[in-house]
C-alpha positions as CSV (number, residue, x, y, z in Angstrom):
1,X,72.7,188.5,82.9
2,X,75.3,190.3,85.0
3,X,76.0,190.4,88.5
4,X,74.9,193.5,89.7
5,X,71.4,193.0,88.3
6,X,70.9,189.5,88.9
7,X,69.2,189.7,92.4
8,X,67.0,192.4,90.8
9,X,65.9,189.8,88.1
10,X,65.6,187.1,90.7
11,X,62.7,189.3,92.6
12,X,61.3,190.0,89.9
13,X,60.8,186.6,89.5
14,X,60.5,185.2,93.2
15,X,57.9,188.2,93.5
16,X,57.4,186.8,97.3
17,X,59.0,185.6,100.7
18,X,56.5,182.2,100.0
19,X,58.0,182.2,96.2
20,X,61.5,182.6,97.8
21,X,61.0,180.0,100.1
22,X,59.8,177.9,97.4
23,X,63.1,178.5,95.4
24,X,65.3,177.8,98.3
25,X,63.8,174.6,98.3
26,X,64.9,173.3,95.0
27,X,68.1,174.1,95.8
28,X,70.6,171.2,96.2
29,X,71.4,170.7,100.7
30,X,75.7,171.9,100.9
31,X,76.6,169.2,103.5
32,X,79.8,170.2,102.8
33,X,81.3,167.3,102.4
34,X,84.9,168.4,101.5
35,X,85.4,171.6,103.6
36,X,83.5,174.3,105.9
37,X,81.9,177.0,103.3
38,X,79.7,180.1,104.1
39,X,79.3,181.1,100.1
40,X,78.1,184.4,99.1
41,X,74.4,184.7,98.2
42,X,76.0,185.2,94.0
43,X,78.0,182.3,94.2
44,X,75.4,180.1,96.2
45,X,72.9,181.1,93.5
46,X,75.7,180.1,91.2
47,X,76.3,176.4,93.0
48,X,72.5,176.2,93.5
49,X,73.5,174.5,96.6
50,X,73.4,176.0,99.6
51,X,73.4,175.1,103.9
52,X,71.1,176.8,106.3
53,X,73.3,180.2,106.6
54,X,74.0,180.9,102.6
55,X,70.4,180.2,101.9
56,X,69.5,183.4,104.3
57,X,72.0,184.9,102.0
58,X,70.4,184.3,98.8
59,X,66.7,185.5,100.5
60,X,69.0,188.2,102.2
61,X,69.8,189.3,98.5
62,X,66.7,188.6,96.5
63,X,64.1,190.4,98.9
64,X,65.7,193.8,99.7
65,X,64.7,194.4,96.1
66,X,61.7,194.4,97.4
67,X,61.8,196.4,100.8
68,X,62.8,194.4,103.4
69,X,65.9,194.4,105.0
70,X,68.2,191.8,105.5
71,X,67.6,190.3,109.1
72,X,68.9,186.8,110.2
73,X,67.2,185.1,112.8
74,X,69.9,183.1,114.5
75,X,68.8,179.6,116.7
76,X,71.3,178.6,119.3
77,X,71.2,174.5,120.4
78,X,72.4,172.7,123.6
79,X,74.4,170.9,120.8
80,X,76.2,174.3,119.4
81,X,74.3,172.5,116.0
82,X,72.9,176.1,115.0
83,X,70.4,177.1,112.6
84,X,69.7,180.6,111.1
85,X,66.9,181.9,109.1
86,X,66.4,185.2,107.1
87,X,63.2,186.4,109.3
88,X,60.9,189.4,107.7
89,X,57.6,191.5,108.7
90,X,54.5,192.3,106.6
91,X,51.5,193.2,108.3
92,X,49.9,190.6,109.9
93,X,53.3,189.7,111.8
94,X,56.8,188.3,111.1
95,X,58.2,185.7,109.0
96,X,60.9,183.3,108.0
97,X,62.7,181.9,105.1
98,X,65.0,179.0,105.6
99,X,66.7,175.5,104.0
100,X,67.6,172.8,106.2
101,X,68.0,168.9,106.2
102,X,65.3,169.0,108.7
103,X,61.6,169.6,107.3
104,X,60.4,171.6,110.1
105,X,63.7,174.0,109.9
106,X,62.9,176.0,106.9
107,X,60.1,179.1,107.1
108,X,57.6,180.6,108.6
109,X,53.9,182.8,107.5
110,X,54.6,185.9,108.5
111,X,51.8,185.7,111.5
112,X,53.9,186.0,114.6
113,X,53.5,188.9,116.7
114,X,57.1,189.1,118.0
115,X,60.7,187.7,117.0
116,X,60.5,186.1,120.3
117,X,57.4,183.6,119.4
118,X,58.9,183.6,115.8
119,X,62.0,181.7,118.0
120,X,59.8,179.8,119.7
121,X,58.3,178.2,116.9
122,X,61.0,176.4,116.0
123,X,61.8,174.7,119.7
124,X,60.0,171.4,119.4
125,X,61.6,171.3,115.7
126,X,65.4,171.4,117.2
127,X,65.1,168.4,119.5
128,X,67.5,165.6,118.1
129,X,69.6,163.0,119.3
130,X,71.5,165.5,121.6
131,X,70.4,169.2,120.8
132,X,67.0,171.7,121.9
133,X,66.3,175.7,121.0
134,X,68.3,177.1,124.3
135,X,68.5,181.0,122.6
136,X,68.3,183.2,119.7
137,X,69.4,186.4,118.3
138,X,68.5,188.6,115.1
139,X,71.9,190.3,113.3
140,X,71.3,192.8,110.2
141,X,73.9,191.4,107.5
142,X,74.7,195.1,106.9
143,X,76.2,195.8,110.0
144,X,78.6,193.6,108.8
145,X,81.1,194.9,107.0
146,X,81.6,191.9,104.3
147,X,80.3,191.6,100.5
148,X,77.8,188.8,101.8
149,X,76.1,189.9,98.6
150,X,79.1,188.9,95.7
151,X,82.2,188.2,97.3
152,X,83.9,184.9,95.0
153,X,85.0,184.2,98.6
154,X,83.8,182.6,101.6
155,X,82.4,185.1,104.0
156,X,83.4,184.2,107.4
157,X,82.6,187.3,109.1
158,X,78.7,186.6,109.3
159,X,79.9,183.1,111.0
160,X,81.7,185.3,113.2
161,X,79.1,188.1,114.0
162,X,76.7,184.9,114.7
163,X,79.0,183.2,116.8
164,X,79.7,186.3,119.1
165,X,76.7,188.2,119.5
166,X,75.1,187.4,122.6
167,X,71.8,184.9,122.8
168,X,68.2,185.9,124.4
169,X,68.0,182.4,126.5
170,X,65.5,180.3,126.2
171,X,64.5,177.6,128.6
172,X,63.0,174.2,127.3
173,X,60.7,172.3,129.3
174,X,62.7,169.6,130.3
175,X,59.8,167.1,130.0
176,X,58.9,168.5,126.7
177,X,62.1,168.1,125.6
178,X,62.7,164.7,127.0
179,X,59.3,163.2,125.1
180,X,60.3,164.5,121.8
181,X,63.7,163.1,122.1
182,X,62.1,160.0,122.8
183,X,59.5,160.4,119.9
184,X,62.8,161.1,117.5
185,X,64.3,158.2,118.5
186,X,61.6,156.4,117.3
187,X,60.3,158.0,114.3
188,X,62.9,160.3,113.2
189,X,62.4,164.5,112.9
190,X,58.6,165.5,113.2
191,X,57.1,166.6,110.1
192,X,56.7,170.7,109.3
193,X,52.9,170.3,110.7
194,X,51.3,173.4,110.3
195,X,53.9,175.9,108.9
196,X,54.5,175.9,105.6
197,X,58.2,175.7,104.8
């Protein structure tokens, strides 16, 4: 299969956001043990390995063939261990597709009325030893000016846009964060609960 056709073929195989989410969960998590990477969607697919941002690029490349624009929701943590998910809108609301080491940071069903409410659905799962959710913003991959679909090299411009764009602040409840952190230290990450991921 030639590279220009690969994502169209994948969009036929993974014909819904839920199927794309399930596919991403089969990929090995990229822990960047050798060096930091931001692989294009094509390289990510060929490697069968992705961290959160690489998974976003792959999801965007597949789902744009189903009419979804390439939008990312970038979530900012108090300890700078940030997270990104691909977001999409249907008649039932906003949803997300994601890949993470933590089960609660994967996808969301399309049932959120706003991007803010979608972002807030990640707040509890963001709490760990040092972090909590403090902000979010949305970027369009079409605005970046880099070949995020097929570049053989790392696409650092994606990261640059994420880190330089101003976040919309979220003020976490300190008591809730303290309680969740205590639970995290005792039991580890909370499960995904009611969200598919």
